[in-house]
Structures are given as structure tokens and as C-alpha cells.
Residue, then its C-alpha position, 0 to 999 in steps of 0.5 A: m500500499r505505501s510502496p508507491l508513496v514511499g517511491l516517490i518520497a525517495v525520488v523526490v529526496a535523490a533529486s532534492l540532494y542532487l540538486y542541492s549539492l550543485s548549487l553547494y559546490l558552486p565554482a569559484g567566480p571569474r575575476t572582474r576587470p578593473l574599471p580604467g584609471a580605478e585605483t587598485e594599489h590601495v585594494d586590501t588584498a585579505e579582503s579580495e582573497q575573502p571568499s565570495e558569499e555568492p553561493s548563500r544567493l543561489k535559489f529560486p526567484s518568487d519576485l522580480d527583484e530576486l529574479r533580477e539578482l539571480a540573472e545577474l549571478l548567473q551571467f557573470y559566472k557564465t563568462e568562465h562556467t558556461g558549462y556550469v551555469l547551464l547544467l544548473f540550469c537544466s537540473a533546476y527548471l527539470y526539478k521544478q518542472s518534474f514535481a509541477i512545482p509552480g514557478s516555471s515562468f520564471l526560470n523563462i524568463l531567467a533562460g531569455a535574460i542569461f541565453g538569449a532569445y534564440h538559445g533560451l527559447l530552444l532551451a525552453c521548450v525543451l526542458t519544458t517538454v522533458g520536466s512535464t514528460i518525466c512527471y507523466f512517467l512519475s505520475q504513471a509510476f507513483g501518482k495514480r492512486y492519490i491523483v483520482n482520490l484528490f481530484p475524482e471530479k477532474v480526472s473523470m471529465l478529463q477523461r470523457k472529453v479525451e475519450e469523445n476526442q480520440d479522433c483528434l486527440f492531437f489538436f485537443l491537448l493543443f486546445l488544452r495547452f494554449f487554452p489552459m482551462t485545465p492547469n498545466w500541471f494537472l494536465n501532466m499528471s493526469a495524462p498517464i491516467v486518461n490513456i493519452p499516448i506518450t507521442s501526443f503528450f510529448c509533441s503537444v507539450f512543445i508545440g502546445l507551450l511555444p507561445y508562453n514560453f517565447i513570451c517569457v523568453q522575450t520578456g527576460v530578453m527586454l529585462s536584461e538589455v533595458s537599462s532606461l525607459d527611453d530603452l524600452f520605447s524604441w522602435d526595435r522594443l516596439l516590434q519585439l513586443l509586436a512579435i510577441a502579441c502576434m506569437a501568443l494570439l495567432p497559435g490560439a486563434l487557430i486551434r480555435r478556429f478549429s475547435q469550434k468545427s472538429l473537436k467536442l469542448d464545453i464551456p468553462a466551469k468553475n473549478g477551471l475544467v469544462a461543463h457539460k454543455k457543448v459548444q454549438 
């Protein structure tokens, strides 16, 4: 009776210890270049050799200030420890996504701030998909009984809608990702319970969350590059904002148009799922 729960706890503890040890053994930071004309002969060598307190600042950001601080720190280390920063970021992202911990939007923004628009978007999409897939398998191995007991009505409703849309299941999953009437974390955990194939699940996560990841990553790029309000309202920034808006609206509009003709959907209900009245 207790083996699934014990197994899940063991996985969480092992992953937490790995992430903690990875953040604990932070390598020495790169040397900063002195400013031109700055006086360096009066710098106390004892102070310069003191260990930095930077490792204590490695934590998941919970607000914009912490996000900026962490982005600056990782950008500082990335100059000479790119591999470590990449490993640390990927590990932290997969940890959050695999165990359905809220706050992935901050990490998407961080990806844009550290790795740039293109690499950050690719990284965010891959990590989102891989982390969601790990969550899928963890739920399949350890969580079926608990999820059904905790959310019996939601699981039953999702099961019914999956069965009704078997002929166009992939587009139904895309619709749920573009218009999250059901939270993404719940979809990740309940997908194996309602018999959603792993291939359809994997592809729908990668494509369906692409607009959301794009918006977050572009936000991170802008936060890392904007230093004043004048920069924010430049033509380049305005064009970037326009591209973000188009990226967010176009896929959703196409899926909504398709859904009105082919998908069997319901009107949103109070619990974040859907009611029994069908769209005509």
C-alpha cells in the first residue's frame, strides 16, 4: 500500500540532494576587470581573497527583484563557467517541472536573460517538454491512486473529454495547452491516468507551450537589455512587443477556429475544467 508513496519520496529526496549539492559547490567566480583609471594599489589583498558569499544567493526566484539578482549572478559566472551554469539551470528547471512545482515562468524569463532569445527559447521548450514527460512517468509509476483520490471529478471529466476527442486527440491537447482551462501541472500528472499516449503528450507540450515560452523568454531578454524607459520605447523594442503579441495570439486563434468545427469542447466551469454543455 505504501510502496508508491515511498518510491516517490525517495525520488524527490534524491533529486533534492543532487540539486542542493550542485548549488553548494559553486566554482570560483571569474575575475572582474578593474575600471579604467581605478586605483588598485590600495586594495587590501586580504579582502580580495575572502570567499564570496554568492552561493547563498542561489535559490529559486519568487519575485522580480530576486529574478534580476539571480540573472546578474549567473551571467557573471557564465563568462568562465558556461557548462556549470547550463547544468545548474537545466537541473533546476527539470526539478520544478518534474515535480509540478509552480514558478516555471520565472525560469523561462531567466533563460532569456542568460542565454538570449534563440538559445533561451530552444532551451525553455526542450526543458518544458522533458520535465513534463518526467512528470508523466512519475505519475504513471507512483501517483495514479493519489491523483484520482485527490481530484476525482477533474480526472473523470478529463477522461470523458479525451474519449470524445479520440479522432482528433492531438488538436484537443493543443487546445488545452493554448487555453489552459485545466492547469498544465494537472494535465502532466493526469495524462497517463486518462490513457493519453506519450507521443501525443510529448509533441503537444512542445508545440502547445511554445507561445507561452516565447513570451517569457522575450521578456527575459528585454529585462536584461533595457536600462531605461527610453530603451523600452525604442522602435526595436516596440517591434519585439508586436512579435510577442502575434506569437501569442495567432496559434490560439487557429486552434480556436479548428475547435469550433471539430473538437467536442465544453464551456468553462468554476473548477477550471469544463461543464457539460457543448459548443454549437
